[in-house]
Structure formats: C-alpha cells, structure tokens
Backbone as ProteinMPNN parsed JSONL, in Angstrom:
{"seq_chain_A": "MKMQLDENKPIFMQIKEQLEDSIINGTVKPGERVPSTNEFAKHFQINPATAAKGTNELVDEGILVKRRGVGMFVTEEAESILIEKRKQTFYEHYVLPLKDEAAKLKINKDELMEMVNREEKSDEN", "coords_chain_A": {"N_chain_A": [[28.375, 93.631, -135.699], [25.818, 95.056, -135.687], [23.397, 97.425, -137.181], [20.896, 99.774, -137.891], [18.567, 102.026, -140.256], [18.032, 104.965, -141.333], [15.286, 106.973, -142.57], [15.741, 109.407, -143.232], [17.955, 110.327, -144.238], [21.053, 109.443, -147.103], [21.425, 106.338, -147.807], [24.39, 104.76, -148.341], [25.812, 107.088, -146.699], [25.352, 106.649, -144.21], [25.533, 104.282, -144.37], [28.545, 104.713, -143.832], [28.901, 106.405, -141.981], [28.616, 104.322, -139.938], [29.967, 102.302, -139.764], [32.53, 103.778, -139.204], [32.285, 105.246, -136.677], [31.573, 102.376, -135.721], [34.852, 101.696, -136.387], [35.987, 103.875, -134.406], [34.778, 103.114, -131.227], [35.674, 100.56, -131.333], [34.761, 98.4, -131.668], [35.042, 97.29, -134.742], [37.929, 96.7, -135.266], [41.725, 97.529, -136.293], [43.108, 96.011, -138.739], [41.033, 94.444, -138.899], [38.644, 92.385, -140.786], [35.596, 93.912, -143.234], [32.015, 94.272, -143.187], [31.235, 93.048, -146.893], [30.791, 94.56, -149.977], [28.636, 93.233, -151.485], [26.902, 91.74, -149.135], [26.002, 94.531, -147.48], [24.023, 95.147, -149.225], [22.611, 92.782, -149.243], [21.961, 93.35, -146.807], [21.03, 94.907, -145.923], [19.155, 95.021, -148.104], [19.481, 97.095, -150.857], [20.851, 98.089, -153.068], [24.067, 96.924, -154.572], [25.516, 98.741, -155.821], [24.842, 101.439, -154.21], [25.34, 100.537, -151.665], [28.03, 100.386, -151.504], [29.508, 102.948, -152.359], [29.287, 104.447, -150.018], [30.943, 102.728, -149.255], [33.422, 102.813, -149.668], [33.963, 105.452, -150.407], [35.343, 105.472, -147.733], [37.755, 104.035, -148.585], [38.839, 105.398, -150.353], [39.478, 107.651, -148.04], [41.879, 106.298, -146.82], [40.4, 104.645, -144.21], [39.458, 102.088, -144.587], [41.178, 99.39, -146.531], [40.793, 97.436, -150.282], [40.821, 94.106, -150.675], [42.016, 92.843, -152.921], [39.673, 90.418, -154.266], [39.24, 89.109, -151.541], [38.74, 91.167, -149.468], [37.535, 93.986, -147.844], [38.953, 95.729, -145.775], [40.004, 97.348, -142.458], [42.171, 100.18, -141.571], [45.263, 100.115, -140.104], [45.567, 102.872, -139.202], [43.209, 103.706, -139.19], [41.287, 104.652, -137.537], [42.75, 106.94, -135.946], [42.796, 108.236, -137.79], [40.484, 109.066, -138.607], [39.417, 110.375, -135.451], [40.787, 112.911, -135.573], [39.131, 113.602, -138.462], [36.859, 113.69, -137.274], [37.67, 115.586, -135.055], [38.053, 117.887, -135.922], [35.542, 118.105, -137.098], [34.294, 118.849, -134.651], [35.488, 120.718, -133.382], [34.157, 122.721, -135.402], [31.407, 123.116, -135.596], [30.583, 123.274, -133.201], [32.754, 124.02, -131.65], [33.163, 127.152, -132.452], [31.439, 127.85, -133.02], [30.36, 127.53, -130.731], [31.706, 130.086, -128.896], [31.095, 131.917, -130.496], [28.549, 132.949, -129.703], [29.54, 133.258, -127.254], [30.944, 135.671, -126.939], [28.805, 136.896, -128.058], [27.086, 137.275, -125.511], [28.957, 138.517, -124.219], [31.083, 136.942, -122.717], [33.759, 136.053, -121.157], [37.145, 135.036, -122.352], [37.657, 133.694, -119.872], [35.38, 133.034, -118.358], [34.443, 131.924, -119.575], [35.866, 129.719, -119.736], [35.328, 128.454, -117.362], [32.721, 128.101, -117.157], [33.181, 125.896, -118.74], [34.133, 124.058, -117.543], [32.248, 123.738, -115.024], [31.21, 122.284, -112.63], [27.849, 119.595, -113.549], [25.725, 120.101, -111.536], [23.364, 117.243, -109.034], [20.137, 117.467, -108.241], [19.411, 116.641, -105.251], [17.653, 114.768, -103.057]], "CA_chain_A": [[27.852, 94.608, -136.15], [24.956, 95.76, -135.83], [23.192, 98.379, -137.939], [19.614, 99.902, -138.438], [18.584, 103.073, -141.356], [17.103, 105.508, -141.037], [14.721, 106.978, -143.878], [15.903, 110.486, -143.694], [19.116, 110.34, -144.75], [21.285, 108.8, -148.074], [21.856, 104.973, -146.996], [25.351, 104.731, -148.473], [26.152, 108.201, -145.445], [24.377, 105.926, -142.832], [26.658, 102.864, -143.72], [29.875, 104.736, -143.654], [29.2, 106.851, -140.956], [28.134, 103.497, -138.975], [31.397, 101.424, -139.801], [33.422, 104.97, -138.581], [31.512, 105.434, -135.246], [32.553, 101.182, -135.345], [35.927, 101.521, -135.951], [36.208, 104.596, -133.195], [34.53, 103.049, -129.935], [36.592, 99.484, -131.478], [33.735, 97.017, -131.923], [36.162, 96.868, -135.227], [39.761, 96.512, -134.725], [42.321, 97.382, -137.315], [42.76, 94.247, -139.692], [39.636, 93.482, -139.188], [37.659, 92.167, -142.095], [34.559, 94.617, -142.873], [31.123, 93.221, -144.439], [31.193, 93.251, -148.357], [28.892, 95.374, -150.724], [27.811, 92.358, -151.554], [26.962, 92.019, -147.469], [25.903, 94.844, -146.63], [22.956, 95.379, -149.854], [21.65, 91.87, -148.849], [21.222, 92.59, -145.354], [19.409, 96.075, -146.135], [18.063, 95.076, -149.355], [19.677, 98.073, -151.165], [21.365, 97.861, -154.718], [25.338, 97.457, -154.628], [26.154, 100.448, -155.91], [24.973, 102.254, -153.379], [26.794, 100.032, -150.565], [29.341, 101.088, -152.868], [29.688, 104.384, -152.642], [29.493, 104.457, -148.986], [32.871, 101.973, -148.255], [35.042, 103.235, -151.549], [34.469, 106.353, -149.576], [36.208, 105.205, -147.129], [38.681, 103.247, -149.093], [39.299, 106.928, -150.393], [40.158, 108.445, -147.028], [42.6, 105.418, -145.862], [39.785, 104.176, -143.621], [39.524, 100.604, -144.917], [41.913, 98.834, -147.3], [40.644, 97.096, -150.17], [42.175, 93.293, -150.553], [41.086, 91.628, -154.317], [39.238, 88.692, -153.438], [39.181, 88.522, -149.832], [37.405, 91.782, -148.828], [37.828, 94.992, -146.994], [40.225, 95.207, -144.368], [39.442, 98.351, -141.677], [43.729, 100.05, -142.01], [45.801, 100.101, -139.284], [45.869, 104.327, -138.962], [41.431, 104.314, -139.666], [41.403, 105.427, -135.999], [43.534, 108.234, -135.581], [42.474, 109.496, -139.707], [39.112, 108.929, -138.296], [39.403, 111.145, -134.518], [41.27, 114.11, -136.548], [38.211, 114.29, -139.166], [36.189, 113.905, -135.693], [37.582, 116.698, -133.964], [37.804, 119.354, -136.525], [33.94, 118.661, -137.438], [33.456, 119.08, -133.807], [35.652, 122.196, -133.575], [33.873, 123.577, -136.82], [30.11, 122.954, -135.181], [30.148, 123.053, -131.99], [33.436, 125.798, -130.652], [32.659, 127.806, -132.815], [29.014, 128.156, -132.544], [29.807, 128.586, -128.9], [32.954, 130.955, -128.822], [30.447, 133.136, -131.61], [27.836, 132.998, -128.54], [29.965, 134.144, -125.853], [31.196, 136.781, -127.584], [27.662, 137.913, -128.523], [27.017, 137.324, -124.471], [30.4, 139.075, -123.746], [31.605, 135.778, -121.935], [35.57, 136.46, -121.715], [37.566, 133.354, -122.027], [37.777, 132.65, -118.612], [34.073, 132.664, -118.094], [33.805, 130.439, -120.247], [36.112, 128.027, -119.255], [34.64, 128.715, -115.961], [31.849, 127.314, -117.509], [32.68, 124.142, -119.332], [34.731, 123.16, -116.658], [32.445, 123.918, -113.668], [30.428, 120.464, -112.466], [26.534, 119.7, -112.997], [24.873, 120.314, -109.745], [22.531, 116.954, -109.323], [18.865, 117.303, -107.975], [19.585, 115.466, -104.726], [16.022, 115.022, -102.631]], "C_chain_A": [[26.913, 95.079, -137.108], [24.151, 97.143, -136.169], [21.504, 98.102, -138.612], [19.872, 101.439, -139.269], [17.817, 103.96, -141.141], [16.543, 106.712, -141.849], [14.946, 108.22, -144.208], [17.525, 110.825, -143.88], [20.534, 109.484, -145.278], [21.736, 107.983, -147.236], [23.061, 104.959, -146.911], [25.832, 106.155, -147.189], [26.241, 107.064, -144.663], [25.847, 105.151, -142.57], [27.993, 103.538, -143.756], [29.765, 105.597, -142.109], [29.475, 106.155, -139.445], [29.726, 102.314, -138.446], [32.033, 102.542, -139.452], [33.126, 105.279, -137.237], [32.154, 103.227, -134.822], [33.783, 101.312, -134.745], [36.367, 102.303, -134.752], [35.752, 104.103, -132.076], [34.715, 101.226, -130.167], [36.23, 98.611, -130.874], [34.917, 96.247, -133.157], [36.874, 97.399, -135.341], [40.246, 96.993, -135.907], [42.623, 95.939, -137.644], [42.047, 93.368, -140.044], [39.144, 93.348, -140.459], [35.844, 92.728, -142.162], [33.259, 93.971, -143.874], [31.059, 94.054, -146.112], [30.021, 94.203, -148.611], [28.209, 94.478, -150.74], [26.97, 91.856, -150.395], [26.458, 92.357, -147.617], [23.963, 95.3, -148.106], [22.271, 94.166, -149.395], [21.25, 92.164, -147.799], [20.311, 93.879, -145.49], [18.226, 95.99, -147.104], [18.432, 96.387, -150.902], [20.733, 97.867, -152.595], [22.968, 98.123, -153.848], [25.771, 98.719, -154.744], [26.337, 101.465, -154.879], [25.503, 101.527, -151.581], [28.027, 100.523, -151.038], [29.997, 102.425, -152.294], [29.926, 104.507, -151.269], [31.12, 103.806, -148.531], [33.58, 102.529, -149.394], [34.818, 104.621, -150.603], [35.633, 106.441, -147.894], [37.567, 104.66, -146.896], [39.487, 104.479, -149.127], [39.892, 107.601, -149.134], [41.238, 107.473, -146.415], [41.909, 105.136, -144.743], [40.133, 102.722, -143.767], [40.402, 100.225, -146.375], [41.021, 97.483, -148.375], [41.447, 95.381, -150.623], [41.731, 92.099, -151.835], [41.119, 90.495, -153.859], [39.189, 88.386, -152.194], [38.407, 89.662, -149.61], [38.207, 93.296, -148.546], [38.33, 94.528, -145.592], [40.184, 96.844, -143.405], [41.57, 98.407, -141.142], [43.848, 100.659, -140.624], [45.708, 101.744, -138.321], [44.406, 104.781, -139.047], [41.179, 105.124, -138.61], [41.46, 106.805, -136.041], [42.966, 109.291, -136.771], [40.936, 109.868, -138.833], [38.288, 109.984, -136.97], [39.67, 111.848, -135.144], [40.39, 114.496, -136.939], [36.862, 114.587, -138.3], [36.108, 115.251, -134.978], [37.584, 117.786, -134.718], [35.959, 119.17, -137.001], [33.513, 119.843, -136.138], [33.621, 119.951, -133.688], [35.031, 123.219, -133.761], [32.101, 124.083, -136.339], [29.869, 123.323, -133.978], [31.144, 124.403, -130.813], [33.346, 126.849, -130.828], [31.482, 128.547, -133.131], [29.392, 128.547, -131.31], [30.721, 129.456, -128.664], [31.81, 132.039, -130.072], [29.738, 133.741, -130.032], [27.887, 133.764, -127.797], [30.291, 135.052, -126.445], [30.279, 137.709, -127.564], [27.402, 138.525, -126.785], [28.06, 138.32, -123.62], [30.359, 138.402, -122.666], [33.091, 136.301, -122.046], [35.946, 134.874, -121.667], [37.779, 132.822, -121.376], [36.519, 132.501, -118.104], [33.751, 131.789, -118.478], [34.771, 129.149, -120.314], [36.185, 127.467, -117.682], [33.501, 127.746, -115.97], [31.906, 125.659, -117.829], [33.027, 123.561, -118.547], [33.821, 122.669, -115.053], [31.08, 122.348, -113.877], [29.006, 120.989, -112.441], [26.539, 119.5, -111.48], [23.387, 119.265, -109.784], [21.322, 117.347, -108.501], [19.08, 116.402, -106.657], [18.233, 115.391, -103.498], [15.857, 113.658, -101.67]], "O_chain_A": [[26.886, 95.357, -138.307], [24.301, 98.025, -135.324], [20.989, 97.194, -139.264], [20.934, 102.046, -139.139], [16.723, 103.65, -140.67], [17.352, 107.639, -141.88], [14.544, 108.554, -145.323], [17.981, 111.877, -143.432], [21.202, 108.897, -144.426], [22.303, 108.299, -146.19], [23.486, 105.088, -145.763], [26.716, 105.525, -146.608], [27.344, 106.543, -144.498], [26.702, 105.133, -141.686], [28.844, 102.651, -143.689], [30.57, 105.35, -141.212], [30.002, 106.594, -138.423], [30.208, 101.85, -137.413], [32.82, 101.79, -138.879], [34.127, 105.674, -136.638], [32.912, 102.9, -133.909], [34.103, 101.216, -133.561], [37.084, 101.691, -133.96], [36.425, 104.727, -131.256], [34.083, 100.496, -129.404], [36.756, 98.014, -129.935], [35.524, 95.197, -132.945], [36.812, 98.612, -135.537], [39.405, 97.012, -136.806], [42.414, 94.948, -136.944], [42.013, 92.357, -140.745], [39.259, 94.296, -141.235], [34.969, 92.227, -141.456], [33.403, 93.383, -144.946], [30.892, 95.246, -146.371], [28.986, 94.527, -148.029], [27.131, 94.538, -150.149], [25.961, 91.378, -150.913], [25.554, 91.659, -148.074], [22.923, 95.701, -147.584], [21.115, 94.431, -149.064], [20.25, 91.566, -147.403], [19.109, 93.9, -145.226], [17.084, 96.449, -147.12], [17.635, 96.462, -151.837], [21.411, 96.86, -152.396], [23.203, 98.949, -152.966], [26.258, 99.523, -153.949], [27.334, 102.134, -154.608], [25.926, 102.163, -150.616], [28.877, 101.147, -150.403], [31.133, 102.519, -151.83], [31.124, 104.755, -151.14], [32.028, 104.229, -147.815], [34.732, 102.127, -149.558], [35.833, 104.815, -149.933], [36.347, 107.281, -147.346], [38.29, 104.648, -145.9], [40.436, 104.75, -148.391], [40.966, 108.164, -149.342], [41.586, 107.871, -145.304], [42.677, 105.308, -143.797], [41.036, 102.216, -143.1], [40.143, 100.951, -147.335], [40.551, 96.548, -147.726], [42.646, 95.435, -150.894], [41.299, 90.952, -151.725], [41.956, 89.771, -153.32], [39.08, 87.206, -151.858], [37.212, 89.383, -149.51], [39.307, 93.591, -149.013], [38.218, 93.6, -144.791], [40.508, 97.685, -144.244], [42.223, 97.479, -140.665], [43.038, 101.392, -140.057], [45.765, 101.807, -137.092], [44.167, 105.988, -139.004], [40.852, 106.297, -138.791], [40.554, 107.633, -136.138], [42.77, 110.506, -136.768], [40.551, 111.01, -138.579], [37.128, 110.379, -137.085], [38.723, 111.927, -135.927], [40.045, 115.58, -136.469], [36.026, 115.457, -138.545], [35.147, 115.858, -134.506], [37.086, 118.786, -134.202], [35.267, 120.17, -137.189], [32.921, 120.921, -136.195], [32.651, 120.709, -133.717], [34.987, 124.25, -133.09], [31.627, 125.172, -136.664], [28.739, 123.752, -133.742], [30.792, 125.161, -129.91], [33.377, 127.696, -129.936], [30.946, 129.623, -133.399], [28.999, 129.575, -130.759], [30.333, 129.844, -127.562], [32.303, 133.154, -130.241], [30.204, 134.669, -129.371], [27.103, 134.65, -127.455], [29.195, 135.604, -126.535], [30.438, 138.892, -127.26], [27.447, 139.73, -126.538], [27.832, 138.754, -122.491], [29.802, 138.846, -121.662], [33.476, 136.93, -123.032], [35.362, 133.9, -121.19], [38.111, 131.645, -121.517], [36.501, 131.662, -117.203], [32.984, 130.926, -118.051], [34.565, 128.017, -120.753], [36.769, 126.555, -117.097], [33.286, 126.855, -115.149], [31.23, 124.689, -117.487], [32.537, 122.439, -118.415], [34.193, 121.835, -114.227], [30.465, 121.783, -114.782], [28.623, 122.018, -111.884], [27.207, 118.905, -110.634], [22.364, 119.754, -110.263], [21.915, 117.819, -107.531], [18.919, 115.213, -106.93], [18.013, 116.545, -103.128], [14.783, 113.417, -101.12]]}, "name": "protein", "num_of_chains": 1, "seq": "MKMQLDENKPIFMQIKEQLEDSIINGTVKPGERVPSTNEFAKHFQINPATAAKGTNELVDEGILVKRRGVGMFVTEEAESILIEKRKQTFYEHYVLPLKDEAAKLKINKDELMEMVNREEKSDEN"}
C-alpha cells in the first residue's frame, strides 16, 4: 500500500483516509492485515501515537480489528460500513448543495434529473 502525505492535513487523518480508500477500492481485502502503528511511524517518520490516532478511529468504527500480538486486520463489514459513511457524506456535501442551487435557479426536479442524466458531448473535430 503506497501512501504519500499532504502537509496541509493532519497526518493521522491522512493515514485513516488512505486506509479507507484502500479498503473501498479493493487494494486491501477483508481479513487482510494492515500496517501496524509502528510500521506507519517508521515509514512516515512520525510519532507512533500520531499513527495510532488514525488507526484507532478505524477500530472504533468497526473497520479494523486488533488481534493482540498479531496486528490489525480489516473486518468483513469494513467495505459496506465505509461505503455507507461515504454515501452520507456525498449526500451532505454534494446532493444537498446541488438541490439548494437548483432551487435558487428555479430548476425543477425533472429538469435536474435531465441534467444529471445528460451525456457529455465530446468535441470531435
């Protein structure tokens, strides 16, 4: 699992989000071991407590499970939990603002659906 850090976002959050993305896109499968807190700390040259903050949140959310002395593993329900969480975030950050803007522009539901379903026309010259 390759990860690069963005200096504009807390490191623990980036570790968490990159693990989530890897689970959603299938790079990391249910039952598979993920890097330990110490492995993250060594790889990114960060404090182990920082790495633990991101992975512990995933444990609290039921995405990862800790097996004492063995490591952390992806739960069977991890992908479905993450997809539901992301769908809710998508709704809040994209759909609601879209509907609000459509209402301001007096775009009714049918017109909005027509726009959503419209195929992009490519410039073929």
